[in-house]
C-alpha positions in Angstrom: 0.0 0.0 0.0 1.1 3.5 -0.7 2.0 5.9 2.1 -0.7 8.0 3.6 -1.3 11.4 1.9 -2.3 14.6 3.6 -5.2 16.5 2.0 -5.8 20.2 2.8 -9.5 21.0 3.1 -10.0 24.6 4.0 -8.2 25.2 7.3 -8.0 21.5 8.1 -5.7 18.7 7.1 -7.0 15.2 6.7 -4.6 12.3 6.6 -5.7 9.7 4.1 -4.3 6.2 4.8 -4.1 3.5 2.1 -4.9 6.0 -0.7 -4.3 3.4 -3.4 -6.7 0.7 -2.0 -9.2 -0.2 -4.8 -12.7 0.6 -3.6 -14.5 -0.1 -6.9 -13.4 -3.2 -8.7 -15.3 -2.5 -11.9 -13.4 0.7 -12.6 -10.4 0.3 -10.4 -11.2 3.5 -8.6 -9.3 3.9 -5.3 -9.9 5.5 -1.9 -8.0 8.6 -3.1 -10.2 8.7 -6.2 -13.2 8.8 -3.8 -11.6 11.6 -1.9 -11.0 13.6 -5.1 -14.6 13.0 -6.2 -16.0 14.5 -3.0 -13.6 17.4 -3.2 -15.0 18.0 -6.8 -18.6 18.2 -5.6 -17.8 19.8 -2.3 -20.5 22.6 -2.3 -23.2 20.1 -3.3 -22.4 17.3 -0.8 -22.1 19.8 2.0 -25.4 21.4 1.1 -27.1 18.0 1.0 -25.7 17.1 4.4 -25.5 20.4 6.3 -26.6 20.3 9.9 -28.2 16.8 9.5 -27.5 13.7 11.6 -25.8 11.4 9.2 -25.4 7.6 9.1 -22.2 6.4 7.4 -22.1 3.4 5.2 -18.5 2.3 5.5 -16.6 -0.2 3.3 -13.2 -0.8 5.0 -12.0 -3.2 2.3 -13.8 -1.6 -0.6 -17.3 -2.2 -1.9 -16.6 -5.9 -2.6 -16.1 -6.4 1.1 -18.3 -6.0 4.2 -20.5 -3.0 4.6 -20.6 -1.3 8.1 -23.6 0.9 9.0 -22.2 3.4 11.5 -24.2 5.8 13.6 -21.7 6.8 16.2 -18.6 9.0 15.6 -15.7 6.9 17.0 -13.4 8.1 19.8 -10.4 9.8 18.5 -12.2 12.0 15.9 -10.6 15.4 15.3 -11.7 18.1 17.7 -13.1 20.2 14.8 -15.6 17.5 13.8 -19.2 18.3 14.8 -21.8 15.8 16.0 -25.4 15.8 17.0 -26.8 13.6 19.8 -29.9 11.5 18.9 -32.0 9.5 21.3 -33.5 6.1 20.6 -36.3 5.5 23.1 -36.9 1.9 22.1 -33.4 0.9 23.1 -32.9 3.6 25.8 -29.7 4.6 24.0 -28.2 7.6 22.3 -25.8 8.1 19.5 -23.5 11.1 18.6 -23.8 11.1 14.8 -21.7 13.1 12.4 -23.2 16.5 11.7 -21.6 17.9 8.5 -21.0 21.7 8.5 -18.0 21.8 6.2 -16.2 19.8 3.5 -13.4 18.6 5.9 -16.1 16.6 7.8 -17.0 14.8 4.5 -13.3 14.0 3.7 -12.7 12.8 7.3 -15.6 10.4 6.8 -14.1 9.1 3.5 -10.8 8.6 5.3 -12.8 6.4 7.7 -13.8 4.3 4.6 -17.2 5.9 4.2 -18.6 5.6 0.7 -22.3 6.5 1.2 -23.8 9.3 3.3 -27.3 8.8 4.6 -28.6 11.9 6.4 -31.8 12.4 8.4 -34.5 14.6 6.9 -34.3 16.8 10.0 -31.6 19.1 11.2 -29.6 19.6 14.4 -31.7 22.6 15.6 -34.7 20.3 16.1 -34.1 16.7 15.1 -37.7 15.7 15.8 -39.2 18.1 13.2 -38.2 17.3 9.6 -37.6 20.1 7.1 -37.4 17.7 4.1 -40.1 15.6 2.6 -38.7 12.7 0.5 -40.5 11.1 -2.4 -38.8 7.8 -3.1 -39.8 6.2 -6.5 -38.6 2.6 -5.8 -39.1 0.1 -8.7 -39.9 -3.5 -8.0 -37.6 -6.1 -9.6 -39.4 -6.3 -12.9 -40.3 -2.6 -13.2 -38.4 -1.0 -16.1 -36.9 2.5 -15.8 -39.3 3.7 -18.4 -42.0 3.3 -15.8 -39.9 5.3 -13.3 -39.6 8.1 -15.8 -43.4 8.0 -16.5 -44.3 8.1 -12.8 -41.9 11.0 -12.3 -44.0 13.0 -14.7 -47.1 12.3 -12.6 -45.2 13.3 -9.4 -44.3 16.6 -11.1 -47.9 17.2 -12.2 -49.2 16.7 -8.6 -46.5 18.9 -7.1 -47.3 21.6 -9.6 -50.9 21.5 -8.7 -49.9 21.9 -5.0 -47.7 24.8 -5.9 -44.7 23.0 -4.5 -41.2 22.8 -6.0 -39.6 19.4 -6.0 -35.9 18.7 -6.6 -35.3 15.4 -8.4 -32.2 13.2 -8.3 -31.3 9.7 -9.4 -31.0 7.3 -6.5 -27.7 5.9 -7.8 -29.6 2.7 -8.4 -32.8 2.0 -10.4 -35.0 4.6 -8.9 -35.5 8.4 -8.5 -35.9 10.6 -5.5 -37.6 13.9 -5.2 -36.9 16.2 -2.3 -39.2 19.1 -1.1 -38.3 21.6 1.6 -41.0 21.9 4.2 -41.4 24.1 7.2 -40.3 22.2 10.3 -43.7 22.4 11.9 -44.6 18.7 12.1 -43.2 15.5 13.6 -42.1 12.4 11.7 -45.5 10.7 11.9 -47.3 13.7 10.3 -44.7 14.0 7.5 -45.0 10.2 6.8 -48.8 10.5 6.8 -48.6 13.4 4.4 -46.2 11.5 2.2 -48.6 8.6 2.1 -51.5 10.9 1.1 -49.3 12.1 -1.8 -48.4 8.6 -2.8 -52.0 7.6 -2.9 -52.8 10.5 -5.2 -50.0 9.5 -7.5 -51.3 5.9 -7.4 -54.8 7.1 -8.3 -53.5 8.9 -11.4 -51.2 6.0 -12.5 -52.9 2.8 -11.2 -51.3 0.6 -13.8 -47.8 1.7 -12.8 -47.8 2.6 -9.1 -48.4 0.7 -5.8 -48.5 1.9 -2.2 -49.1 -1.6 -0.9 -47.0 -1.9 2.3 -46.0 -5.6 2.2 -43.4 -6.3 -0.4 -44.8 -9.8 -1.0 -48.2 -8.3 -2.0 -46.8 -5.9 -4.6 -46.8 -6.5 -8.4 -43.2 -7.2 -9.3 -43.7 -4.9 -12.3 -44.9 -1.9 -10.3 -43.2 1.1 -8.9 -43.6 1.5 -5.1 -43.8 5.1 -3.8 -42.0 4.5 -0.6 -43.6 7.0 1.8 -41.9 5.2 4.8 -38.6 6.9 4.0 -40.0 9.8 5.9 -40.3 7.8 9.2 -37.9 8.6 12.1 -34.4 7.2 11.7 -35.1 6.1 8.1 -32.4 7.5 5.7 -31.5 7.3 2.0 -28.4 8.3 0.2 -28.0 12.0 -0.1 -27.6 14.1 -3.3 -24.0 13.5 -4.5 -23.5 10.5 -2.4 -21.6 7.7 -4.1 -23.2 4.3 -3.9 -21.5 1.2 -2.6 -21.7 -0.7 -5.9 -18.9 -1.8 -8.3 -19.7 0.8 -10.9 -19.4 3.7 -8.4 -22.6 5.3 -9.4 -23.7 8.6 -7.8 -27.1 9.8 -6.5 -27.2 12.8 -8.9 -29.4 15.9 -9.1 -31.2 16.2 -12.4 -33.6 18.6 -13.9 -37.2 17.6 -14.6 -36.6 18.0 -18.3 -33.7 15.6 -18.2 -35.7 12.7 -16.7 -37.3 11.4 -20.0 -33.9 10.7 -21.4 -31.7 10.2 -18.3 -29.6 7.0 -17.8 -28.6 6.8 -14.1 -25.8 4.5 -14.9 -23.9 7.3 -16.6 -23.6 9.2 -13.4 -20.4 7.9 -11.6 -17.5 9.3 -9.6 -15.7 9.6 -13.0 -18.4 11.7 -14.7 -20.3 13.7 -12.1 -17.5 16.2 -11.1 -17.3 17.5 -14.7 -21.1 17.8 -14.8 -21.0 19.6 -11.5 -18.3 22.0 -12.8 -20.5 22.7 -15.8 -23.9 22.9 -14.3 -23.3 23.7 -10.7 -25.5 22.3 -8.0 -29.0 21.7 -9.4 -30.2 21.7 -5.8 -28.7 25.0 -5.0 -32.1 26.7 -4.5 -33.6 24.0 -2.4 -33.4 26.0 0.8 -34.9 29.2 -0.7 -38.6 28.3 -0.1 -40.2 26.0 2.5 -43.7 24.6 1.8 -46.5 23.7 4.1 -47.8 20.1 4.5 -51.2 21.3 5.5 -52.8 20.5 2.0 -51.5 17.0 2.1 -52.6 16.5 5.7 -56.1 17.5 4.5 -55.9 14.9 1.8 -54.9 12.4 4.5 -58.0 13.4 6.5 -60.1 13.1 3.3 -58.8 9.6 2.6 -59.3 8.5 6.2 -55.6 7.7 6.8 -55.0 7.0 10.5 -52.6 9.2 12.5 -50.1 6.4 12.6 -50.5 5.6 8.8 
């Protein structure tokens, strides 16, 4: 293994050990390549993670090896790294999770073998009140991406009718995510209930394509599941600009609505996204400009008779 290298990130220095370790066997991309990727999309990844509790998906031996889901920041982290304390009543435990406020925090996590960043949809100021509603278009095994594209159009139509701005991105896999900023006025159960009401409306408009059936075994394998449960407490999905832990090193990448009819998520990798970012900037740069109310969706939930614990 090559000697460790030191990377200057703003006023901080991060020592990267084993920089030539291959993390992605399909392309041969290394740990240092991963560091350079995140440096190349720095503003975007920090915006996506800023002030949010963040679970780390670590791959100490590269993505062909074991994946470690890590909530707690380990002892020995640098003093400039920031955390947020979360409580888990079911287990009567707490965890001090990474709370990204600057790019050096991200690069430190990569040095700790993190590939994927999975933030909460709430922020440190009030972790129990989300400020982000997540629409997860999750295709079943036999659902083609053409269906995902088609349903995304329905999602956009419903959001437009609500007067809401949605920010789409690829998942880094076979699906799409759409994020909406909301006022932090509701708890997780209300946000999840509103997300279900929205999913049911999309299902009504595209009944041949969409399912909101909860149990996986009961879903049509050709359908697209609108996964409203991604808005439940302690449920996380890969952030915008997060690399995914797959051999091809795909990236969950912001896209425009107009790109979706022709987009191929497999083209967005750590090798291609930095140049796209340099050309287009962060397509989610305006996401914090306006926060929307969930009240219309909660009225839909009442109309549909959805229980409070839906």
